N, C-alpha and C positions, 0 to 999 in steps of 0.2 A: 490600520485605522480605517473606518468608514466614518461617513456624515450622513445622518439622516436627520431630517427636519430640523437642522441647525446644531445638532449634538453629535459629538464624536463618540464614536461606539467601536466595539470590537468584541468577537465572541468571548463568552464569558466562562464561567466555572459549572460545568454541566451536572456536578455530584452535589452542589449545595443548593438545595432548593430555597424556593422564596426568595425575598429581596434582602440583600445583605450589603452593609456599608463596608467598603474597601477603601485603601488611600486613593484617594483621586477619583473616585466615584460610587456607583451602586452597581453590583451585580444582581441581574433579574434572571431566575432559572424558573421553567414552567413546562410541563408536559401535558400531552394530550394524544391518546392513541388515534383517535378518529380526525382531529383537525386537519384541515388543509393549508391553514394560515393562523397566525397569531399576532395581534398588535398588543403594544404596551401603551397605555393612557396616562398621561401626566396631569393632576389637577393642582391648581392651587388650593389652598386649604380653605375649606368651606364651599367651594366652588362645585356646581353640578355638571359642567361641560369640561372637557378636558383641553388643557392649553397647547399641549403638544401630543400627535399620535405617533408612535415609533413601530413600525410594521418589522418583526423579525425578519431579516433576510433569511432566504431558504438555506443558505450555505453556514447559517448559525444553527442549524438544526443537525443534531447527531441522533439516530434512532427517532424516537417520539419527543425528544427533549430539545427546547428551545431556551438558549442561553444568551444573555448579551450583558456586557457592561456599558454603562452609560456615564460618561465622564463630566466632571465639573457639576454634579447634582449634589445640592446641600439637603440633607435628608429633612431638615427642619422647614423646608419651602416647599414640599410637594407631598401630595398623596397619590396612590396609584391603583388602577383595575386593569383589566384585560378585556379584548374583544377577541372573539373566536370564531372562525369561519369553517364550515365543513358541510357534510349533508344532512339534510332534512328529512328522515323517514320514520316517523313515529312507530310504526309497526315492527322496525327494527330496532327501537330504542334510540335511534338516532335524532336529535332536535336541536343541532348546532343552530345558533340564532346571533348572527353580529350585531344586531340591535341592542343586545343585553351587554351592560356593563357587569363584568364577572370578578368577584372578589377571589384573590389568591388563597388555593386551598391550604397554602403553608404562611398565610400571613401571621405576622407576630402580633398586630395590634390592629383593630378595625375602628374606621372612623364613624362618626354620625350615632354613637351610643354612651356617650360618656355622662349624659345627665339622665336618671332614672326617670321613666314617664313621659319622654320627650320622644314624638315618633320621627323617624326617618323620613326623608322626601318620599312622597308617592311615587310609584314606579319602582320602589324596593331595590334600590342598588346601593351596596355597600364599597367603601374604598379602603385601602390599607394603608398602614404607614411603615417606615423602617424603623426598627427599634435598635437602639445601641445599647447594647449589654454590657455595663460597667459598674453593676452592683458589688459591692467589696463583701464578701462572705466573710473574711478574716480566717481566722483557724477554728471556725466553728466544727463542732463534732457531731455526727447524726447520732441520734439516742440508740437507735438498732435495739430496741426492746423486743425480747423474746416474745413469740405470739402468745403464749400461755401467759404472759403477765399483763397484757393489754387490758385496759376498760377504755372501752371507746364511747365518745359521747357525739352523736349526730346533731349537726346544727344547720341552720340557714343563715348565711353571713348577713342579709339585710335584716331578717326577721329577729335575729339575736339582740339587736342593740337599737333598733329602729325606734321602739315605744319610748316616750319622754322620760319613763321611770328607768331607763338603764342609767342614766348618769354620764353618760361618756361625752366627751367634745364633739366626735364625729359619728353621730348614730348611722346604723345601717351601712357601715363600710369596714374594709379591712382593717383600718386603724381602730374603729370602734372596738371591733372583735379584739384587736391587740391591747387595747385599755383594758381588757376583761381576763388577761392572763392570770393576773394574782388570784381571781375568784376561781378560775379552773384548777389551779394548784391548790387553793384551800379545798374545794370539793374533793380533790383526789384522782381526777382521770388522768390518764397519760397519752392519749390519742383523741384527736378531732377529726371527725369526718364531716367534711365540708359538701353541703348539697352543691350542685354543679355552678362553679366558677368560669367555666370556658366562656367565651362570648355568647350571649345569647339576647334576643329580642323582646325585652318584656313588652312590649307593644303588639307583638305578633298575636292576632285575633283579640286584639283588647276590645272591650264592649262596656256599655254601660247597663245595668240590671238594678230596677228601682232606685235610680239616682245614685247607683255606687258604680265608681269605675273599677273595671275587673281586668287583670293583667294576665301574663304568663309570668306569675311570680316565681313558681319554683325554678324554672329555667332548664326543663328537662326537653330542650329543642335548640341543639347545637348551631349556630351560625358559624363558628370558626375554632377548630380543634387546637389551635395553637396560641391563641390569643386570651389573656385574661379578660373577664368582664370589666370593663373601665367604669361602668356605672357604680361599681363597688368601691371606688378609689375614691378618697376623701378629697383629694386634688386633681388637678388637671396633670397629666404626665407626658405632656407631647414628646414622642421619640423616646421615652423612658418609661413607657407603659409596662407594668409588672413590678416596678421598684417597692411599691406600697406592700403588695402581696409577698414579696420576697423578704422584707423587713419583718412582716407577721410570721413567715416560716421560720425564718432566722431566731426570733426571738423565742417562739414556742419551742424550737428543737433546743436552745439554750436551757430552756426551763424544764427540760424533760418530757416534753409533749410532741409525740410525733403527728403529722398532718397527712391524713389519708384525702383525696379527692374521688368524688362522685362524678363518674365519667359516662357519658352518654354516646357509645358508640353505635348503637342498634338503629338509630336514624338521625336525619337532619332536620331542620328548619325549613326545607325546601317542600315538605309535605308531598301531595299525590299532584296528579295532573291539574288540579285546579290551584295548588299551591305556588308559592313564590318562586322565580327563578334567578338565582344570583350567583350560583359558584358552581356546585358539582354537576348540576344538570347540563351546564353549558361547555363544561370541558369533557366530559365523557359519561353521558347518562346511564348508558347501556354497560358501564363497568362500575361505577360508584353504587348503583342500585340493583336490588333484585326485582327483576322484570318477568312478568308473565310472558308466554309465547306470543300474546297479543301486543306487547309492549306497554302494559300498564303496570301499575307498581303492586308488588306483595307487601302486604300489610302485617307482619308479624309482631311489630311494634303497637299497633292501637293508634299510632299517630301519621298514618298515610303513607310511610314510605318505609323500606327496610335497606339498610345499608348492605353491601354485597362483601361482607367482611372476610370472606374467604378467597376472593380474586385477589391475586399475585400483587396487584397495584394498591388495594384498600389495604390489604394485609401490611403493606410496607409502610403506608401513610400511617396508621394505626401505631406500628412499631417504632416509627419515628417520632411521632406524637408523644408516646409513652416516655421514651428516651430523653426527649427536649424537657419535659416536665421534671424528670428525674435530675437530669444533670443542669438545668439552667435555673430550675427553682428549688431544688433538693427535696421534692416530695418524697415522702416515706411510703406511701402506699396509693392503692386505688381500689375502689369499689365500682363494679361495673354493673349498670343498670341493664335490665333484661338481659343477662349475660348470655343465655342460651341461645340468642341469636347470633353470638360470635362463633357458634359451632354450627351453623347451618350452611349447607352448600350452595351453589349458586343457584339450584332448582327449588331452593326452600327446605330440602330434606335434611334431618340430623345427620352429622357426619359422625362416624366412630371415633376417628383421631383426628380432629380439627386442626390444621395446620398452624392458623393463628393461635389457638390455645397453648398448643404446644411450644410454639415459638416464644410466647411470653414467659412460659415456665423455666425455659432454659437460657433466655436472653441473658447474656453477661452483665451489660448494664442494670437490668431489671433483678440480678441475683440475689439483693437482700432486701426488696421492695414488697410489700405484703400485696398478695393479689386475692381480692375478695368478690366472689361471684354472687349476684342475683340469680339463682339458679333455675329460671323460668323465664317466660315470655308471654306475649299476649295472643300467640299463635296456639298456645294449649299445651306448649311443652315444658314439662315439669321435672327437673333434674335433681332436686334435692337428695344428695347422697350418692348419685350418680354422675355427676358433673365430671367432665374430663380433667384430671386434675395433677397427674405426675407427682405428688406428694408436696404440691406447691400452692395449689388453689384452696383458699378456704370458701365458705358458702354462708350466705344469710339462711340460717334454719328455721325456716317457715314452719316446720313440723314442731318446733320448740315453741314458737309462738303460739300455734293453734292448740297443742295439746295442754301446754300449761295455763294457757287462758281458760279452757274448759274446765281443767282441774281446780283451778282456783275458785272458780265460780260455784263449784259444787255439782256439776254434772257427775252422772254416774258411769262408771266404765272406764275411767280415766286415770285409777292410780298407777296402773302398771306402765302405761305410757309416761306419766309424769315422772316416775321413778327411772325409767329409761332416759329421758331427757337431763334429768339431775346429774347422772353419772357420765353425760358426754355423748349420749346417742351413739352408745356401741352397737346397738341394732341396725344404725345406719350407716356408720362410718367405721370401717376396719381399722384399728390404732395403727399397724405398721404402714398401711399404704396412705392413710388419710389423717396423719398426725396433724393436731391442733385445725381442724377442718370446721369445726361448727362455730359460727357465729351467732350466739344465743341472744335472743331479744323478744321483748313483750311488745314494745312500741318502737316507732319508726316515723317518719315525716308522713308516710301513708297509712293513714288510719287514726284511730283515736289516741290522744295523749293519756299518760298513764291515769290521772285523776278522771278523764272523761270516760274510760274503759268502766270504772265504776260508778259513774254519774248519769249513764244513757243507755238505754236498751237498743235504741233506735239511732240511726244517723238522722242529723238535721241539716241538710246541705241545700236546703230552699235559697239560701244567699247566692249560691253559684249559678242560678239561672236555668237548671235543668230539671225543674219540677221534682227535686229529689231523687232523681234516678241515676246520678253518677256517684262513685265511691262504692267500697263494697257493702253488701247487706249482711254478710257473714261474719259478724266481728266477734263472737263469742264475749261480748260483754253483759255488765249486769248493773243496773241502777240502784241496787241496794235498798229498793222500796220505794222510790219516787224519780219520776223524769227531770233530769236537770236540777237547778239549785232549789234547795230547800232549807227550811229554817228548824227542822227535825234534828236535834242534838244528836239522837242515837244514829240516825241514818248518816250524818256528818261523820261521826265518830268511827262508824262500820266503813265508810268509805276510805278514811285515812288509814285504818287497819289494812284494808284490802291491798292499798298501795304499799303499805310495808312488806305486806307478805309478798307481792309481786317481786319487789325489789330485793327482797332477803333471799329468795330462792334463786333469782338472777345471779346475786352475788355467790351463791353457795353452790352454783353448777360447775361442773367440768364443761369447757369449752372457752370461747372469750365472749364477754359480755358486752352488749351494747345497748345504751339507752338514749331516749330522745332528749334534747336540752329543753329544761324548764319542767321535766318531771320532779326533780327534786325540791321544787316549791310548788308542786300542784298546779301548774299552767293549764289552763283551758283553752280549748276552741269551740266553746259552746256548743260541743255535739257534732261540729262539722268533722268529717273523717276523711274529706278530699279537698283541702283547702289550698288546692294549687293555685287559684286564681284571687286569693283573697290577700291583697297587700295592705293590711289595715289591722286593728287589734286582734282580729279574729286570729290570725298567723303570728303576730308580733308577741314578743315574750313580754309579759308585763311583771316587772321586776318588783313592784310592790308586794306582790305575792310572796315575796322571799322573806319579808319581815313577819308577814302574817302565818306563814308556815314555816318557821325557823325550825322547829321541832323536826318537822319531815327532812329540812336540809342536812340536820345534823345526825338524822337517822342513816341517810346516804353516806355522809361521811363515814359515819362510824362503820357500815357495811363494806364500804370500799377497803377501809384500813383493815378489818377483819381479813378480807379475801387477802390481800397483801401479806398478811401476817401467817396465814396458814397456807402453806403451798399444796399440802394434801388436798385443798378444795380445786386447786388448778390442775394437778399432774399426779400420776401414779409415781409414787417415791421408792417404792421396794416390793411391789405386789404384796403388800400387807405387813402385818406387825403383831407377833406375840399370839398366833393363830388366828387373828382376823386377817380376812382377805383385803385386798386393795378397795374393793367397794362391795357392800351387801345391803338387801332390803330388809326391812323391819315394819310389823305392824304394830298394834298396841302391844303385843307380845313378840319377843325377839325372834329374829331369824324366818322371814318370810320370803321364800323365793318367787311366791306369785300371789298376786292380789285377786281379789273377788271382784265382781263388778258392782257390789253394792259397797264396797269399801271406800271410804275418803280420807283415809289416814294413812301416809307414808313416811316411813322412816328411812334415811339411807345414812350408812356408816362408810366414812373414808378412814384408812388405816395406812400408815407406812413411817418409815424413818430414814432420812438422808444421812449418808456417812457422816461422823462428825457432828451430828445436831440430835437434838432430843425427838423421841418420838411424837408423830402426830396423829391422835384419833379424834375426829369429828364426826358428831351425829347431828344430822338435820331432820327436825321433825316438823311435819306440816299436816295441818288439821283443816280439811277444806268442809267438814261437817258443822252443822249450826248448832251443836252441842258439844260442852267440855268432854274431854276423854282422859282417863287414866291410863297410862303408858309405862311399861316396864322397859328399862334399858337393858342393853346386854351387859353381861356380868364382865368386869375389867379385870385385869390381873392384879396380883396382890401389891398394895400400896399405892395404887391409882384409884382417883375419885373423878366423878363427873362434875363438871363444872358449868352452870349455865352462862353462856356467853352473849346470847341475843334472845329476845323475847317482843314479837310485833304487839302484842297485847297493851304493851307501855310504849310511850314516845321516847321517854329517857330510858337508857339501858345501863343497868345495875348489875354486873356479873356476880354472880352467888355460889357457894358450893352446895351440892347435893347430899343430905344426910343418909339417903337411901337410893336404891337404884330404880325408883320410880319417880314419876311426875305427873302433875295433871297440866295438860294443854287447854287453853280457851277456846272456844269455838271460833272457827275461821280465824286461825293464827299459826304462826311458825315460830319455833323455838330452834336453837342451836346450842349444842353442849360440846366441850372439850374435855377428853381426859389427861388429867395431869396428875 
């Protein structure tokens, strides 16, 4: 036992990163490759200056790891940070600065962030708390839903229930979302993808524009990878941070809904040379970040810096982080923002076999966890269809979004691409090596909502304060004849039908469907396609629209249920049935292998039979032309007849039997038929 500044201490547990409560005290373990000395700083809650400074004795260091047990510390009575000494040579990326109070990279809870919209003290230093993990998971079973059966619903925790119309007791919080679980079950989704819930500072780069407070609302700027965003908690959880989130995950899983986290490992909130300095820069700037030969920051993220993901230290931290969220929070999957960065080498070049991505694919703890890549980055690397996968990684299929959007609004030369996307993008993903790889989507947080996709030709981002220069200008949207809201009943009817068309094709496409929360009741962002800073009615879901657009909600319910009923829409069952192949393309006349550029009608036939089950033959008809068409269906085997099971021309679905093998499809509409 040693004595430092009035505390009894001894060497700690070197393989347990972070701060951990143990009988009689707290174990503090931290590492730095370039440091010459490290001090532990202890603070009384809310205080800005430490009441105790404990330097790690040199003999408490093994390799580059410093570990110390401090006895008789009550975790509820202190917060902590570090001070790190070392060389300062910016051209070599060494910027050690003992004047900075540094947040533990493995902190399980961050202080000063618990109330949304309240800024931390100027000088930007964060402190951490020790978390007691005593949550009782009981005998909860994880859903383990097969990839092909997923219907993913992307949402923002705060925006989902923040609007007064949400009707929840705790708006804008994990508990508020938990109150909406019955709604999610009623809709029929079985996976929620939560936009970033790691600790972030919504006040980073906050500003006022035209009298409106703008925030870092989306949260794609991580402060701490191991800590939940405490401003999303309905109550204060001192030293039990994360329990409210765990209750949410537990109840979602118990109701058959998996939870995926949108995670941001491509950069941190520390920014570039002019950004804040609160954690990674102070521990090992030249290890945690990709640096140019001059010691400045590469920026493949578009946010000022890029995490050096394939350095062994960062690689290990990311794996530790993912394992932590799976074991401690029972998370079912991850969507990786700008995931192509995770495959870049230390000089920024793309790697052929990135160690980090391969490690995730084969890690035992992550063995049944879904891994979803946004297979591009802001540095121009686009890997849709070529992302290193090991048959474990799925991808946001950006080509599905773009090709289907263009086809649906009636662009010429898009029919062949649309047909390929509907059958699972076989031209992109080889079935044996890339099974269940395509995450199909038409909308997500980044871009127009589904309603706005057919209400606006142009983005309307002026309220973001960048003179409408931010956000994508290439949206493949169509306003149906008027920009924004209109009283024209024909335009409004067309817009609703276009929304139904889009969702019908999404639900009838092979691959894993994902859609944006609120699309099911025509939520709008008033034409803003980059609402990253809008913590207001622009981004909040307006639940009053659910009553107004109950027909749309019921159509979404119907199509999700239809997808679940017909597995042939989700998977190849038997390579075909009764002479029909597994998938085939059709025009207004059957059996078209190739579509001409002028064609705007696409028919796709799925056929197969599972052992012990009835055959499934489903024909998906889509007319992107502005006139009705008469279509001949493929001839069925004896005693089978075509049944119409969906038609976007009408809001209400009334299945009916066809008397003959032809039908008329309305302009700009989708129909679905099943052979029985």
